[in-house]
MIDOSE-1310 file (N, C-alpha, C; in nm, 2 decimals, decimal comma, always signed):
residues 197
mavd	+0,08/-0,09/-0,02/-0,01/-0,02/-0,01/+0,09/+0,14/+0,02; +0,05/+0,23/-0,10/+0,13/+0,36/-0,07/+0,11/+0,46/+0,02; +0,24/+0,50/+0,10/+0,17/+0,61/+0,17/+0,27/+0,70/+0,20; +0,19/+0,81/+0,22/+0,25/+0,92/+0,20/+0,36/+0,96/+0,34
rvpv	+0,50/+0,93/+0,35/+0,55/+0,98/+0,44/+0,67/+1,08/+0,47; +0,60/+1,15/+0,39/+0,63/+1,31/+0,44/+0,66/+1,38/+0,58; +0,77/+1,44/+0,63/+0,74/+1,50/+0,75/+0,61/+1,56/+0,78; +0,54/+1,58/+0,85/+0,39/+1,67/+0,87/+0,44/+1,79/+0,88
lkrc	+0,55/+1,86/+0,97/+0,54/+1,99/+0,98/+0,65/+2,05/+0,84; +0,73/+2,01/+0,75/+0,80/+2,03/+0,66/+0,67/+2,01/+0,61; +0,61/+1,94/+0,55/+0,47/+1,97/+0,44/+0,39/+2,07/+0,46; +0,38/+2,11/+0,60/+0,27/+2,22/+0,66/+0,34/+2,33/+0,55
rsld	+0,47/+2,40/+0,64/+0,55/+2,49/+0,60/+0,55/+2,52/+0,48; +0,56/+2,40/+0,36/+0,58/+2,44/+0,25/+0,44/+2,45/+0,14; +0,33/+2,39/+0,23/+0,18/+2,44/+0,16/+0,14/+2,58/+0,22; +0,20/+2,60/+0,34/+0,16/+2,69/+0,40/+0,04/+2,67/+0,46
ldpi	+0,03/+2,58/+0,54/-0,11/+2,52/+0,58/-0,08/+2,49/+0,78; -0,18/+2,54/+0,86/-0,16/+2,54/+0,97/-0,16/+2,39/+1,05; -0,04/+2,33/+1,11/-0,10/+2,21/+1,14/-0,19/+2,16/+1,21; -0,32/+2,27/+1,29/-0,39/+2,24/+1,36/-0,53/+2,16/+1,27
ylgi	-0,52/+2,20/+1,14/-0,61/+2,13/+1,04/-0,58/+1,94/+1,04; -0,48/+1,94/+1,08/-0,43/+1,80/+1,10/-0,45/+1,73/+1,22; -0,50/+1,80/+1,33/-0,52/+1,74/+1,47/-0,39/+1,75/+1,50; -0,27/+1,86/+1,50/-0,17/+1,82/+1,54/-0,13/+1,98/+1,58
dkks	-0,06/+1,96/+1,75/-0,08/+2,10/+1,82/+0,07/+2,15/+1,80; +0,16/+2,09/+1,76/+0,28/+2,13/+1,71/+0,30/+2,29/+1,61; +0,42/+2,36/+1,64/+0,45/+2,43/+1,55/+0,55/+2,44/+1,49; +0,59/+2,48/+1,40/+0,73/+2,47/+1,35/+0,77/+2,62/+1,32
nrkp	+0,95/+2,61/+1,42/+0,95/+2,78/+1,43/+1,04/+2,84/+1,28; +1,06/+2,74/+1,19/+1,10/+2,79/+1,04/+1,01/+2,84/+0,98; +1,08/+2,94/+0,88/+0,99/+3,03/+0,81/+1,05/+2,95/+0,60; +0,93/+2,99/+0,57/+0,98/+2,91/+0,42/+1,11/+3,00/+0,36
qran	+1,15/+2,92/+0,30/+1,28/+2,99/+0,22/+1,23/+3,07/+0,09; +1,06/+3,13/+0,04/+1,07/+3,16/-0,07/+1,09/+3,33/-0,08; +1,14/+3,37/-0,18/+1,18/+3,52/-0,13/+1,09/+3,60/-0,23; +0,98/+3,59/-0,17/+0,87/+3,71/-0,25/+0,88/+3,68/-0,38
rkms	+0,85/+3,56/-0,43/+0,84/+3,48/-0,59/+0,66/+3,49/-0,59; +0,63/+3,56/-0,70/+0,53/+3,54/-0,75/+0,48/+3,40/-0,76; +0,36/+3,36/-0,73/+0,35/+3,25/-0,77/+0,25/+3,21/-0,91; +0,27/+3,14/-1,00/+0,18/+3,16/-1,14/+0,05/+3,07/-1,09
eyal	-0,05/+3,11/-1,18/-0,18/+3,06/-1,17/-0,17/+2,88/-1,15; -0,10/+2,84/-1,22/-0,15/+2,71/-1,22/-0,04/+2,65/-1,08; +0,06/+2,71/-1,05/+0,10/+2,68/-0,89/+0,00/+2,68/-0,81; -0,08/+2,79/-0,80/-0,17/+2,81/-0,68/-0,26/+2,74/-0,68
qlre	-0,31/+2,68/-0,82/-0,42/+2,57/-0,80/-0,34/+2,44/-0,77; -0,23/+2,39/-0,84/-0,17/+2,25/-0,78/-0,14/+2,26/-0,65; -0,11/+2,38/-0,57/-0,07/+2,41/-0,42/-0,27/+2,40/-0,35; -0,36/+2,39/-0,39/-0,47/+2,38/-0,31/-0,51/+2,24/-0,33
kqka	-0,49/+2,21/-0,48/-0,49/+2,02/-0,47/-0,42/+1,96/-0,37; -0,27/+1,98/-0,36/-0,16/+1,90/-0,28/-0,21/+1,95/-0,12; -0,30/+2,08/-0,08/-0,33/+2,09/+0,05/-0,46/+1,98/+0,10; -0,54/+1,97/-0,03/-0,66/+1,90/-0,01/-0,62/+1,72/+0,01
kfiy	-0,55/+1,70/-0,07/-0,47/+1,62/-0,09/-0,42/+1,52/+0,06; -0,34/+1,61/+0,09/-0,25/+1,63/+0,24/-0,32/+1,57/+0,35; -0,43/+1,71/+0,36/-0,51/+1,70/+0,46/-0,61/+1,58/+0,52; -0,66/+1,52/+0,40/-0,77/+1,38/+0,40/-0,65/+1,28/+0,38
gvle	-0,54/+1,29/+0,32/-0,45/+1,16/+0,34/-0,46/+1,06/+0,23; -0,52/+1,16/+0,11/-0,57/+1,06/-0,02/-0,41/+1,08/-0,14; -0,41/+0,97/-0,19/-0,30/+1,00/-0,29/-0,35/+1,09/-0,43; -0,29/+1,04/-0,54/-0,32/+1,14/-0,66/-0,44/+1,03/-0,72
kpfr	-0,47/+0,88/-0,79/-0,53/+0,83/-0,84/-0,68/+0,83/-0,77; -0,68/+0,82/-0,60/-0,79/+0,82/-0,60/-0,84/+0,94/-0,56; -0,78/+1,07/-0,57/-0,85/+1,20/-0,53/-0,92/+1,20/-0,69; -0,82/+1,16/-0,78/-0,86/+1,20/-0,91/-1,01/+1,11/-0,93
nyfa	-1,00/+0,98/-0,88/-1,12/+0,89/-0,88/-1,26/+1,04/-0,82; -1,23/+1,06/-0,68/-1,30/+1,14/-0,62/-1,36/+1,22/-0,69; -1,25/+1,29/-0,77/-1,31/+1,43/-0,88/-1,41/+1,41/-0,96; -1,36/+1,26/-1,03/-1,47/+1,22/-1,16/-1,63/+1,19/-1,09
kaer	-1,61/+1,14/-0,98/-1,71/+1,15/-0,91/-1,85/+1,23/-0,87; -1,76/+1,36/-0,82/-1,80/+1,48/-0,75/-1,85/+1,51/-0,91; -1,80/+1,54/-1,05/-1,84/+1,57/-1,15/-1,98/+1,53/-1,19; -1,97/+1,39/-1,16/-2,12/+1,34/-1,22/-2,24/+1,36/-1,13
mkgt	-2,19/+1,42/-0,98/-2,30/+1,43/-0,90/-2,38/+1,57/-0,95; -2,50/+1,58/-0,89/-2,59/+1,70/-0,93/-2,51/+1,79/-0,80; -2,48/+1,96/-0,88/-2,47/+2,01/-0,76/-2,32/+2,10/-0,83; -2,24/+2,19/-0,73/-2,12/+2,22/-0,79/-2,01/+2,08/-0,79
tgen	-1,95/+2,12/-0,88/-1,81/+2,00/-0,84/-1,75/+2,03/-0,74; -1,73/+2,14/-0,71/-1,63/+2,19/-0,60/-1,67/+2,13/-0,47; -1,80/+2,17/-0,43/-1,85/+2,12/-0,33/-1,87/+1,96/-0,30; -1,91/+1,93/-0,42/-1,92/+1,78/-0,43/-1,79/+1,71/-0,38
lmrl	-1,67/+1,73/-0,44/-1,54/+1,68/-0,41/-1,52/+1,70/-0,24; -1,55/+1,80/-0,21/-1,53/+1,81/-0,07/-1,63/+1,76/+0,04; -1,76/+1,76/+0,01/-1,84/+1,64/+0,07/-1,77/+1,50/+0,09; -1,74/+1,46/-0,03/-1,68/+1,30/-0,06/-1,58/+1,28/+0,02
lemr	-1,50/+1,38/+0,05/-1,37/+1,42/+0,14/-1,41/+1,37/+0,22; -1,50/+1,47/+0,31/-1,55/+1,50/+0,43/-1,64/+1,37/+0,47; -1,68/+1,26/+0,39/-1,76/+1,19/+0,44/-1,67/+1,02/+0,42; -1,59/+1,06/+0,44/-1,50/+0,93/+0,45/-1,50/+0,88/+0,57
ldnv	-1,45/+0,74/+0,61/-1,45/+0,67/+0,73/-1,39/+0,74/+0,87; -1,26/+0,75/+0,80/-1,15/+0,82/+0,87/-1,19/+0,93/+0,87; -1,21/+1,01/+0,81/-1,23/+1,18/+0,88/-1,37/+1,20/+0,96; -1,48/+1,10/+0,94/-1,59/+1,15/+1,02/-1,53/+1,12/+1,16
lfra	-1,46/+1,00/+1,19/-1,41/+0,95/+1,32/-1,33/+1,04/+1,37; -1,22/+1,08/+1,26/-1,18/+1,25/+1,34/-1,24/+1,35/+1,38; -1,31/+1,39/+1,31/-1,41/+1,50/+1,35/-1,50/+1,49/+1,45; -1,52/+1,33/+1,50/-1,59/+1,30/+1,61/-1,54/+1,31/+1,74
glgr	-1,38/+1,33/+1,73/-1,31/+1,29/+1,83/-1,23/+1,16/+1,87; -1,29/+1,08/+1,79/-1,23/+0,92/+1,82/-1,11/+0,92/+1,78; -1,02/+0,99/+1,73/-0,89/+1,01/+1,69/-0,80/+1,14/+1,71; -0,71/+1,15/+1,75/-0,62/+1,25/+1,73/-0,59/+1,33/+1,62
trre	-0,53/+1,23/+1,52/-0,57/+1,30/+1,42/-0,58/+1,21/+1,33; -0,60/+1,24/+1,16/-0,67/+1,15/+1,09/-0,59/+1,02/+1,05; -0,45/+1,03/+1,04/-0,37/+0,94/+1,03/-0,43/+0,82/+1,13; -0,42/+0,86/+1,24/-0,45/+0,77/+1,37/-0,59/+0,71/+1,32
crqi	-0,70/+0,78/+1,30/-0,84/+0,76/+1,25/-0,82/+0,60/+1,15; -0,73/+0,69/+1,05/-0,68/+0,51/+0,96/-0,65/+0,40/+0,98; -0,55/+0,42/+1,13/-0,51/+0,29/+1,19/-0,61/+0,22/+1,24; -0,70/+0,29/+1,27/-0,80/+0,25/+1,40/-0,89/+0,20/+1,30
vdhk	-0,91/+0,23/+1,21/-1,02/+0,15/+1,09/-0,96/+0,03/+1,04; -0,83/+0,08/+1,02/-0,75/-0,06/+0,96/-0,72/-0,19/+1,03; -0,71/-0,16/+1,15/-0,71/-0,27/+1,26/-0,84/-0,33/+1,29; -0,97/-0,29/+1,23/-1,08/-0,36/+1,24/-1,12/-0,33/+1,39
hvlv	-1,13/-0,18/+1,44/-1,19/-0,16/+1,55/-1,31/-0,09/+1,55; -1,37/-0,08/+1,39/-1,48/-0,02/+1,36/-1,58/-0,08/+1,31; -1,72/-0,07/+1,34/-1,84/-0,11/+1,32/-1,92/+0,01/+1,25; -1,98/-0,02/+1,15/-2,05/+0,07/+1,08/-2,21/+0,01/+1,05
ngkc	-2,30/+0,05/+1,15/-2,44/-0,01/+1,16/-2,42/-0,19/+1,15; -2,34/-0,18/+1,27/-2,35/-0,32/+1,33/-2,21/-0,42/+1,26; -2,19/-0,43/+1,13/-2,11/-0,42/+1,06/-1,98/-0,37/+1,07; -1,85/-0,49/+1,06/-1,71/-0,45/+1,08/-1,66/-0,38/+0,93
vnip	-1,60/-0,29/+0,95/-1,55/-0,22/+0,86/-1,44/-0,18/+0,86; -1,32/-0,23/+0,78/-1,20/-0,20/+0,78/-1,16/-0,10/+0,66; -1,18/-0,03/+0,61/-1,18/+0,06/+0,49/-1,17/+0,15/+0,49; -1,09/+0,26/+0,52/-1,06/+0,40/+0,60/-1,14/+0,51/+0,46
syqv	-1,16/+0,42/+0,33/-1,20/+0,57/+0,22/-1,36/+0,53/+0,26; -1,40/+0,43/+0,32/-1,54/+0,39/+0,33/-1,60/+0,48/+0,30; -1,75/+0,53/+0,20/-1,81/+0,65/+0,24/-1,95/+0,63/+0,33; -1,95/+0,70/+0,45/-2,07/+0,71/+0,49/-2,19/+0,77/+0,45
kvgd	-2,29/+0,72/+0,49/-2,44/+0,80/+0,45/-2,49/+0,84/+0,59; -2,58/+0,93/+0,50/-2,69/+0,98/+0,63/-2,74/+0,88/+0,72; -2,76/+0,89/+0,82/-2,84/+0,79/+0,95/-2,73/+0,70/+0,99; -2,61/+0,68/+0,92/-2,49/+0,57/+0,96/-2,49/+0,60/+1,09
viei	-2,46/+0,47/+1,21/-2,41/+0,47/+1,32/-2,26/+0,41/+1,30; -2,18/+0,46/+1,33/-2,04/+0,41/+1,37/-2,00/+0,42/+1,54; -1,97/+0,31/+1,52/-1,93/+0,28/+1,70/-1,76/+0,23/+1,70; -1,71/+0,21/+1,81/-1,59/+0,13/+1,82/-1,64/+0,00/+1,89
kekh	-1,57/-0,12/+1,84/-1,63/-0,24/+1,89/-1,59/-0,28/+2,05; -1,67/-0,38/+2,08/-1,74/-0,34/+2,26/-1,58/-0,39/+2,32; -1,53/-0,46/+2,22/-1,41/-0,56/+2,30/-1,32/-0,44/+2,32; -1,32/-0,36/+2,25/-1,19/-0,23/+2,25/-1,24/-0,09/+2,34
kgse	-1,35/-0,09/+2,36/-1,37/+0,02/+2,42/-1,36/+0,05/+2,56; -1,30/-0,06/+2,63/-1,23/-0,03/+2,78/-1,06/-0,01/+2,72; -1,04/-0,01/+2,65/-0,89/+0,00/+2,65/-0,84/+0,15/+2,68; -0,68/+0,17/+2,69/-0,64/+0,29/+2,73/-0,64/+0,35/+2,64
ryke	-0,59/+0,34/+2,50/-0,60/+0,40/+2,38/-0,69/+0,50/+2,36; -0,86/+0,45/+2,40/-0,93/+0,55/+2,39/-0,99/+0,65/+2,49; -0,91/+0,58/+2,60/-0,97/+0,65/+2,74/-0,87/+0,81/+2,70; -0,74/+0,79/+2,65/-0,66/+0,89/+2,62/-0,69/+1,01/+2,52
vvem	-0,74/+0,91/+2,40/-0,83/+1,00/+2,27/-0,91/+1,08/+2,34; -0,99/+1,02/+2,39/-1,11/+1,11/+2,44/-1,07/+1,21/+2,51; -0,98/+1,19/+2,63/-0,93/+1,30/+2,70/-0,86/+1,40/+2,61; -0,80/+1,38/+2,52/-0,72/+1,49/+2,45/-0,82/+1,54/+2,32
tagr	-0,93/+1,49/+2,27/-1,00/+1,52/+2,19/-1,14/+1,61/+2,28; -1,15/+1,63/+2,37/-1,26/+1,67/+2,46/-1,32/+1,82/+2,44; -1,21/+1,90/+2,43/-1,21/+2,04/+2,37/-1,23/+2,05/+2,26; -1,26/+1,95/+2,16/-1,27/+1,98/+2,02/-1,40/+2,00/+1,97
ltpa	-1,47/+2,10/+1,88/-1,59/+2,12/+1,85/-1,63/+1,99/+1,78; -1,74/+1,91/+1,75/-1,81/+1,82/+1,68/-1,85/+1,90/+1,58; -1,84/+1,88/+1,46/-1,97/+1,96/+1,36/-2,10/+1,91/+1,38; -2,20/+2,02/+1,33/-2,32/+2,00/+1,36/-2,40/+1,91/+1,27
wles	-2,31/+1,85/+1,19/-2,39/+1,71/+1,08/-2,36/+1,59/+1,14; -2,28/+1,60/+1,23/-2,22/+1,49/+1,31/-2,29/+1,50/+1,48; -2,32/+1,37/+1,50/-2,42/+1,36/+1,63/-2,31/+1,27/+1,73; -2,18/+1,31/+1,81/-2,09/+1,23/+1,87/-2,13/+1,18/+2,02
dlen	-2,13/+1,09/+2,07/-2,11/+1,06/+2,19/-2,02/+0,99/+2,24; -1,95/+1,01/+2,32/-1,75/+1,00/+2,35/-1,78/+0,91/+2,48; -1,89/+0,89/+2,52/-1,87/+0,81/+2,65/-1,89/+0,66/+2,61; -2,00/+0,65/+2,50/-1,99/+0,54/+2,46/-1,94/+0,48/+2,33
lkvt	-1,87/+0,56/+2,29/-1,76/+0,57/+2,13/-1,84/+0,56/+2,04; -1,99/+0,65/+2,00/-2,03/+0,62/+1,91/-2,07/+0,73/+1,82; -2,06/+0,72/+1,74/-2,09/+0,85/+1,61/-2,24/+0,84/+1,53; -2,32/+0,93/+1,50/-2,41/+0,92/+1,43/-2,42/+1,02/+1,31
vkea	-2,43/+1,01/+1,14/-2,40/+1,10/+1,07/-2,57/+1,13/+1,05; -2,61/+1,27/+1,13/-2,78/+1,30/+1,12/-2,75/+1,36/+0,97; -2,67/+1,43/+0,91/-2,68/+1,50/+0,76/-2,58/+1,50/+0,68; -2,57/+1,54/+0,58/-2,47/+1,57/+0,46/-2,38/+1,69/+0,52
ptre	-2,26/+1,69/+0,53/-2,22/+1,86/+0,55/-2,22/+1,96/+0,42; -2,26/+2,06/+0,47/-2,26/+2,18/+0,39/-2,11/+2,22/+0,38; -2,09/+2,31/+0,28/-1,94/+2,38/+0,26/-1,94/+2,46/+0,36; -2,04/+2,53/+0,41/-2,00/+2,64/+0,54/-1,97/+2,52/+0,62
aidv	-1,99/+2,41/+0,68/-1,97/+2,32/+0,77/-1,85/+2,27/+0,74; -1,78/+2,28/+0,66/-1,64/+2,21/+0,64/-1,54/+2,29/+0,65; -1,47/+2,31/+0,73/-1,37/+2,42/+0,82/-1,25/+2,40/+0,73; -1,20/+2,33/+0,64/-1,06/+2,30/+0,56/-1,04/+2,44/+0,48
pvde	-0,88/+2,52/+0,50/-0,87/+2,59/+0,41/-0,85/+2,58/+0,29; -0,90/+2,52/+0,18/-0,88/+2,46/+0,03/-0,98/+2,57/-0,03; -0,93/+2,59/-0,14/-1,03/+2,67/-0,23/-1,06/+2,55/-0,33; -1,15/+2,51/-0,32/-1,20/+2,38/-0,41/-1,24/+2,41/-0,54
mliv	-1,25/+2,56/-0,56/-1,26/+2,63/-0,73/-1,15/+2,59/-0,80; -1,01/+2,64/-0,73/-0,87/+2,65/-0,79/-0,87/+2,48/-0,83; -0,92/+2,36/-0,78/-0,89/+2,24/-0,81/-0,97/+2,19/-0,90; -1,09/+2,24/-0,93/-1,18/+2,22/-1,06/-1,09/+2,30/-1,18
elys	-1,04/+2,41/-1,15/-1,00/+2,48/-1,28/-0,88/+2,42/-1,31; -0,79/+2,33/-1,22/-0,69/+2,25/-1,23/-0,72/+2,10/-1,31; -0,82/+2,07/-1,29/-0,87/+1,91/-1,37/-0,95/+1,95/-1,48; -1,00/+2,09/-1,51/-1,05/+2,08/-1,64/-0,97/+2,14/-1,76
k	-0,87/+2,17/-1,70/-0,76/+2,20/-1,82/-0,77/+2,09/-1,91
């Protein structure tokens, strides 16, 4: 399986991205070495695409597939793309506070700790639907790992489109997220422009 192993803070610096969007509290003291270079239109579009891929932990080919699917859906392509990325199982767990970072949530799903509507799912990119109930398996609920995670993510705000029950490690998807509810610093219109060339 292909994995992006670039150091996180280094990548955040190059993409001009705050690590807090990834669930990381660290800050980098270094400044990018770019000496007032003006970025071309293509460079800006590419950077927005790389930002979205990096935040959600998606590689190029799956990201292209998401874009193709977003184009086929009703509504604006950019919003559809962001909605598809937001409705990934690993992202829903992260948003609900069942993991510190999206990478950790991906690992939780990979290790078969998650039930969706009572069935075990081990695919991080699984698309959740409205009304789905996601929970951690009963045998893992008492583990020290989840107690630590819940303590660390207790202050994090759960989006309005999710109903999170951290005591029972359970999440319900109430509705599909709107673009306003997705607080990711990505200009999806630039990604649409990039792919429609």
